[in-house]
C-alpha positions as CSV (number, residue, x, y, z in Angstrom):
1,X,82.7,-118.1,87.6
2,X,86.3,-117.0,88.1
3,X,88.0,-120.5,86.8
4,X,85.8,-120.3,84.0
5,X,86.6,-118.7,80.9
6,X,83.9,-116.4,79.3
7,X,83.5,-115.6,75.3
8,X,85.0,-112.4,76.6
9,X,88.4,-114.0,76.3
10,X,87.8,-116.2,72.7
11,X,89.5,-114.7,70.0
12,X,86.4,-115.3,67.4
13,X,87.3,-113.8,64.3
14,X,87.0,-116.2,61.4
15,X,86.4,-119.3,63.7
16,X,83.8,-121.8,63.6
17,X,82.2,-121.3,67.2
18,X,79.8,-124.3,68.6
19,X,77.3,-122.7,70.9
20,X,74.7,-124.9,72.9
21,X,71.7,-122.6,73.5
22,X,68.5,-123.4,74.9
23,X,65.8,-122.9,72.3
24,X,63.7,-125.4,74.0
25,X,60.5,-123.2,73.3
26,X,56.7,-123.7,73.1
27,X,55.4,-123.6,69.7
28,X,51.5,-123.7,68.1
29,X,50.7,-124.0,64.6
30,X,54.2,-124.5,63.3
31,X,55.7,-121.1,65.1
32,X,57.3,-120.0,68.5
33,X,54.6,-119.0,71.0
34,X,57.1,-117.7,73.6
35,X,60.7,-116.5,72.4
36,X,62.1,-116.0,76.1
37,X,64.8,-118.2,75.4
38,X,65.7,-117.3,72.2
39,X,66.0,-113.7,73.4
40,X,67.9,-114.6,76.2
41,X,70.5,-116.1,74.3
42,X,71.0,-113.0,71.8
43,X,73.4,-110.9,73.7
44,X,75.9,-113.8,73.4
45,X,74.8,-114.7,69.9
46,X,75.6,-110.8,68.8
47,X,78.4,-110.7,70.3
48,X,79.9,-113.7,68.5
49,X,78.4,-112.3,65.3
50,X,80.0,-108.8,66.1
51,X,83.7,-110.4,66.7
52,X,83.2,-112.1,63.3
53,X,82.5,-115.8,64.3
54,X,80.9,-118.4,62.3
55,X,78.4,-119.2,64.6
56,X,76.9,-123.0,64.5
57,X,74.1,-123.4,67.2
58,X,73.0,-126.4,68.5
59,X,70.0,-127.1,70.9
60,X,67.2,-129.6,71.7
61,X,63.3,-129.3,71.8
62,X,60.6,-131.0,73.7
63,X,61.0,-134.7,74.2
64,X,61.4,-136.4,71.0
65,X,61.9,-140.4,70.6
66,X,65.3,-139.9,69.7
67,X,64.6,-142.0,66.4
68,X,65.0,-139.2,63.8
69,X,63.1,-136.3,62.5
70,X,60.0,-135.6,64.0
71,X,58.5,-132.7,62.7
72,X,56.6,-131.3,66.0
73,X,59.9,-131.2,67.6
74,X,61.9,-129.4,64.7
75,X,64.1,-126.4,66.0
76,X,62.8,-124.6,62.0
77,X,60.3,-122.2,63.7
78,X,63.4,-121.3,66.4
79,X,65.3,-120.7,63.4
80,X,63.0,-118.3,61.9
81,X,62.4,-116.5,64.8
82,X,66.2,-115.9,65.7
83,X,66.3,-114.3,62.1
84,X,63.7,-112.0,62.9
85,X,65.2,-111.1,66.1
86,X,68.7,-110.5,64.6
87,X,67.2,-108.9,61.5
88,X,69.7,-111.0,59.7
89,X,69.5,-114.4,57.6
90,X,70.1,-117.7,59.6
91,X,70.7,-120.7,57.8
92,X,68.8,-124.2,59.2
93,X,70.3,-127.3,58.6
94,X,68.2,-130.3,58.4
95,X,70.4,-132.6,60.1
96,X,72.7,-132.3,63.2
97,X,75.9,-133.5,62.5
98,X,75.0,-135.2,58.7
99,X,75.7,-134.1,55.2
100,X,73.7,-130.9,55.5
101,X,74.9,-129.7,58.9
102,X,78.4,-130.1,57.3
103,X,77.8,-128.4,54.3
104,X,76.0,-125.3,55.9
105,X,78.9,-125.3,58.5
106,X,81.3,-124.8,55.9
107,X,79.6,-122.5,53.8
108,X,79.4,-119.9,56.7
109,X,81.4,-116.6,56.3
110,X,82.8,-114.7,59.0
111,X,79.5,-113.5,61.2
112,X,77.3,-115.7,59.5
113,X,74.4,-118.2,61.6
114,X,73.5,-121.5,61.1
115,X,70.9,-123.4,63.1
116,X,71.4,-127.0,63.5
117,X,68.4,-129.8,63.8
118,X,66.9,-130.9,67.1
119,X,69.8,-132.8,69.2
120,X,67.7,-135.1,70.5
121,X,66.7,-136.4,67.4
122,X,69.9,-138.6,67.6
123,X,69.7,-140.7,70.5
124,X,73.2,-140.5,71.2
125,X,72.7,-137.1,72.8
126,X,71.3,-137.7,76.0
127,X,73.7,-140.7,76.2
128,X,76.5,-138.1,76.1
129,X,78.1,-140.8,73.4
130,X,81.6,-139.8,72.8
131,X,81.2,-140.8,68.8
132,X,78.3,-137.9,68.7
133,X,80.5,-135.6,70.7
134,X,83.0,-135.8,68.2
135,X,81.1,-135.3,65.2
136,X,79.5,-132.3,67.0
137,X,83.1,-131.1,68.0
138,X,84.4,-131.9,64.1
139,X,81.7,-128.8,63.3
140,X,83.6,-126.1,65.8
141,X,86.6,-124.8,66.4
142,X,85.9,-123.6,69.8
143,X,82.6,-124.7,72.1
144,X,80.6,-122.3,74.2
145,X,78.0,-122.9,76.5
146,X,75.3,-120.6,76.6
147,X,72.5,-123.4,77.8
148,X,72.0,-122.9,81.8
149,X,68.7,-124.4,81.4
150,X,70.6,-128.1,80.5
151,X,73.7,-127.0,82.7
152,X,72.1,-130.2,85.2
153,X,72.3,-132.8,82.0
154,X,75.6,-134.7,81.4
155,X,74.9,-135.0,77.8
156,X,76.7,-135.0,74.6
157,X,76.3,-131.3,74.0
158,X,76.8,-130.0,77.3
159,X,79.6,-132.1,78.7
160,X,81.2,-134.3,76.2
161,X,81.7,-132.1,73.4
162,X,83.5,-129.3,76.1
163,X,86.6,-131.7,76.7
164,X,87.1,-131.9,73.0
165,X,87.4,-128.1,72.1
166,X,88.5,-124.8,73.9
167,X,85.5,-124.4,76.2
168,X,83.9,-121.0,77.1
169,X,80.7,-119.6,79.3
170,X,78.2,-117.5,77.2
171,X,76.9,-114.1,78.7
172,X,73.7,-116.0,79.9
173,X,75.7,-119.3,81.4
174,X,77.8,-116.4,83.3
175,X,75.2,-114.5,84.7
176,X,72.7,-117.4,85.8
177,X,75.7,-118.7,87.6
178,X,76.9,-115.9,89.2
179,X,73.9,-114.5,90.3
180,X,72.2,-117.8,91.6
181,X,75.5,-118.4,93.9
182,X,76.1,-114.9,94.6
183,X,72.6,-114.6,96.2
184,X,72.9,-117.5,98.4
185,X,76.6,-117.1,99.3
186,X,76.3,-113.4,100.5
187,X,72.2,-112.7,100.6
188,X,71.0,-109.3,101.9
189,X,69.1,-109.6,104.5
190,X,66.4,-110.4,105.5
191,X,66.5,-113.0,102.8
192,X,62.9,-114.3,102.2
193,X,62.6,-117.8,100.3
194,X,59.2,-118.9,98.5
195,X,58.6,-122.4,97.4
196,X,55.5,-123.9,96.0
197,X,54.8,-126.9,93.8
198,X,53.1,-129.6,94.3
199,X,54.8,-132.0,96.5
200,X,57.6,-131.7,99.5
201,X,59.7,-134.6,97.8
202,X,60.5,-132.7,94.9
203,X,61.7,-129.5,97.1
204,X,63.1,-131.2,100.4
205,X,66.6,-130.6,99.0
206,X,65.7,-126.9,98.2
207,X,64.1,-126.6,101.7
208,X,66.8,-128.0,103.3
209,X,69.9,-125.6,101.8
210,X,67.2,-122.7,102.0
211,X,66.8,-123.5,105.7
212,X,70.8,-122.6,106.2
213,X,70.6,-119.4,104.4
214,X,66.8,-117.5,104.5
215,X,65.4,-115.3,107.2
216,X,61.7,-116.3,106.4
217,X,60.5,-119.6,104.3
218,X,57.2,-119.2,102.7
219,X,55.5,-122.6,101.7
220,X,52.4,-122.6,98.9
221,X,51.2,-124.8,96.5
222,X,50.3,-128.3,96.7
223,X,53.4,-129.2,99.0
224,X,52.0,-127.5,101.9
225,X,49.3,-129.9,102.7
226,X,52.0,-132.2,103.5
227,X,53.3,-129.7,106.0
228,X,49.3,-129.0,107.4
229,X,49.3,-132.9,107.6
230,X,52.2,-132.9,110.0
231,X,50.5,-130.2,112.2
232,X,47.3,-132.0,112.5
233,X,45.3,-130.3,110.3
234,X,42.4,-131.8,108.1
235,X,43.4,-131.4,104.7
236,X,40.4,-133.1,102.7
237,X,41.0,-134.3,99.7
238,X,44.2,-132.0,98.9
239,X,47.1,-133.4,97.2
240,X,49.5,-135.1,100.2
241,X,52.3,-137.1,100.7
242,X,51.9,-139.5,103.6
243,X,55.3,-140.9,103.6
244,X,57.2,-137.3,103.7
245,X,54.6,-136.0,107.0
246,X,57.3,-137.2,109.3
247,X,59.9,-135.3,107.2
248,X,58.0,-132.1,106.8
249,X,57.4,-132.2,110.8
250,X,61.1,-132.6,111.2
251,X,61.7,-129.5,108.7
252,X,59.5,-127.5,111.1
253,X,61.5,-128.2,113.8
254,X,64.6,-127.7,112.3
255,X,62.9,-124.1,111.2
256,X,62.6,-123.3,114.8
257,X,65.6,-124.4,116.4
258,X,67.7,-122.4,113.8
259,X,65.2,-118.9,114.0
260,X,63.7,-119.2,110.6
261,X,60.1,-118.3,110.3
262,X,58.4,-120.9,108.4
263,X,55.0,-119.6,107.2
264,X,52.1,-122.1,105.8
265,X,49.2,-121.0,104.8
266,X,46.0,-119.9,107.3
267,X,43.0,-120.2,104.7
268,X,42.6,-121.9,101.4
269,X,40.9,-121.6,98.5
270,X,39.2,-125.2,98.3
271,X,37.2,-126.9,95.2
272,X,35.1,-130.4,95.0
273,X,37.0,-131.0,92.2
274,X,40.2,-130.3,89.7
275,X,38.2,-128.0,87.5
276,X,38.1,-124.5,86.2
277,X,34.6,-124.3,86.8
278,X,34.3,-126.5,90.2
279,X,32.3,-125.2,93.1
280,X,35.1,-123.3,95.6
281,X,34.8,-121.9,99.2
282,X,37.4,-119.9,100.9
283,X,37.9,-122.1,104.2
284,X,40.6,-122.3,107.3
285,X,43.8,-124.2,106.1
286,X,43.5,-126.5,108.9
287,X,39.8,-127.5,108.3
288,X,39.3,-128.3,104.9
289,X,36.3,-130.5,104.0
290,X,36.8,-134.2,103.5
291,X,35.3,-133.8,100.0
292,X,37.1,-130.6,98.9
293,X,40.5,-129.8,98.2
294,X,43.0,-127.0,98.4
295,X,44.1,-125.7,94.7
296,X,45.0,-122.0,96.1
297,X,46.0,-120.1,99.4
298,X,43.4,-117.7,100.5
299,X,43.2,-114.0,101.1
300,X,44.4,-114.0,104.3
301,X,47.5,-116.3,103.7
302,X,48.2,-114.1,100.5
303,X,48.1,-110.7,102.7
304,X,50.8,-112.3,105.1
305,X,52.8,-113.3,102.7
306,X,52.9,-109.9,100.4
307,X,53.6,-108.8,104.0
308,X,56.7,-110.5,104.7
309,X,57.9,-110.1,101.0
310,X,57.3,-106.4,101.6
311,X,60.0,-106.7,104.2
312,X,62.7,-108.6,102.2
313,X,65.9,-107.3,101.1
314,X,66.3,-110.7,98.8
315,X,63.7,-112.8,97.7
316,X,64.0,-116.2,95.8
317,X,61.0,-117.8,94.5
318,X,60.1,-121.4,92.9
319,X,57.0,-122.2,92.6
320,X,53.4,-121.5,92.4
321,X,50.9,-121.0,95.1
322,X,48.0,-122.7,93.4
323,X,46.8,-123.4,90.4
324,X,47.4,-120.4,88.6
325,X,46.9,-121.9,84.8
326,X,43.3,-121.9,86.0
327,X,41.1,-118.4,86.9
328,X,39.7,-119.4,89.8
329,X,43.0,-120.2,91.6
330,X,45.3,-117.8,90.6
331,X,44.7,-114.7,93.3
332,X,47.3,-116.3,95.5
333,X,50.0,-116.6,92.8
334,X,49.3,-113.2,91.7
335,X,49.2,-111.7,95.0
336,X,52.7,-113.4,96.0
337,X,54.1,-112.3,92.2
338,X,52.9,-108.5,92.5
339,X,54.3,-108.3,96.1
340,X,57.6,-109.8,95.0
341,X,57.5,-106.8,91.9
342,X,56.7,-104.1,94.3
343,X,59.5,-104.6,96.5
344,X,61.7,-102.5,94.2
345,X,64.7,-101.9,97.0
346,X,65.2,-106.1,96.7
347,X,66.9,-108.3,94.8
348,X,64.3,-110.4,93.6
349,X,65.6,-113.7,91.7
350,X,62.7,-115.7,89.9
351,X,64.1,-119.6,89.9
352,X,62.9,-120.7,86.7
353,X,60.1,-123.1,85.9
354,X,56.2,-122.3,86.5
355,X,57.2,-119.0,88.6
356,X,58.5,-117.6,85.0
357,X,55.2,-118.8,83.4
358,X,53.4,-116.8,86.6
359,X,55.2,-113.5,86.3
360,X,55.0,-113.7,82.4
361,X,51.3,-114.5,82.3
362,X,50.7,-111.2,85.0
363,X,53.0,-109.0,83.0
364,X,55.4,-108.4,85.9
365,X,59.0,-110.0,84.4
366,X,60.4,-106.3,83.6
367,X,59.9,-105.5,87.6
368,X,62.3,-108.7,88.7
369,X,65.8,-108.2,89.0
370,X,66.5,-111.7,87.5
371,X,64.6,-114.4,86.1
372,X,66.7,-117.8,85.8
373,X,65.5,-119.5,82.3
374,X,66.8,-123.1,84.1
375,X,63.9,-124.4,86.3
376,X,66.1,-128.0,87.4
377,X,69.4,-126.4,86.6
378,X,68.5,-123.2,89.4
379,X,66.9,-126.0,92.0
380,X,70.2,-128.1,92.0
381,X,72.7,-125.1,91.6
382,X,70.6,-123.8,95.2
383,X,70.7,-127.2,96.5
384,X,75.0,-126.8,96.2
385,X,74.9,-129.6,93.3
386,X,77.4,-129.7,90.9
387,X,76.1,-128.8,87.8
388,X,77.9,-131.4,84.6
389,X,77.4,-128.3,82.0
390,X,79.2,-125.8,84.6
391,X,81.8,-128.3,85.8
392,X,82.7,-128.9,81.7
393,X,84.0,-125.4,81.4
394,X,86.1,-125.2,84.4
395,X,89.8,-125.0,84.0
């Protein structure tokens, strides 16, 4: 990101630095259930604290109505977890740009940290409202965006405020963009891309983009059944998109034309219903019984996918192979995760979303080269689309 300054070029001492972080973390019983995203922001926060900045952190959490405070979406638990991780006091403002936020920011000393309440308690945040952007900007002397997970949104805290203050990228933002674009621009080969998830329509732009870059394209998850349908297979009651069958056929023809090896399941784990205690059977992927649905790739497919992954020099993975949240349908996703983890010589990038949840569930996160914190943002970057939160930082 040569044209985007990072916090290394920011003289932060004594300045109020307004930092957009991604503390959109899961909560359980009033506490943070998974602090991965908070930990991801620590290098930037610690750098600013060490430089003597007066650090003002802002984030959203969940999907509140936008009409004011909702306890279930308060960032107070995130602020408490941050304090433990930093090993220092962290102030918390009970509002976002109101009297308490103003007072808490005014009371900061050099190296102090405050977390503002949920940005999305104010409906103006998602509207990129100029007035809200100005109220946020009034709380800082400089702006840092370290929330790659929201970089694909043109909101007040990701785009509007960047135009009003000297703007910089945090370490996480810089690493996310540099890693993803670097891999896609100059991948080590063979480059294996693994795509899962439920719908072809959700991933068609990503498939198109990767078709120009990958040597092998592995397809799993619910979207594989639309491809199998395009091959004339019987997919039973499996999830499928009839309107996208023709497009899937075009994708397969395009892959063949370009010499890209497009891999589809040869067997699947089928169930009589979508449930943990469903009756299951492993069947050929082209002969799923009419009254059953495919909910995971089968063992033969998992072995073939693992073999392809073992021969890769670069791996990009986004989307599970099946309904891995349910024990009877987790084996395919686990097999792929283990294969990616086992290829220690390859650059392995997990592209956010459910794939991150899967590698965490199977205890394999530490074996990956890079795990993106932004599902939607990473997908849009892979698709070659400009991200508003990144473009706002360019000089």
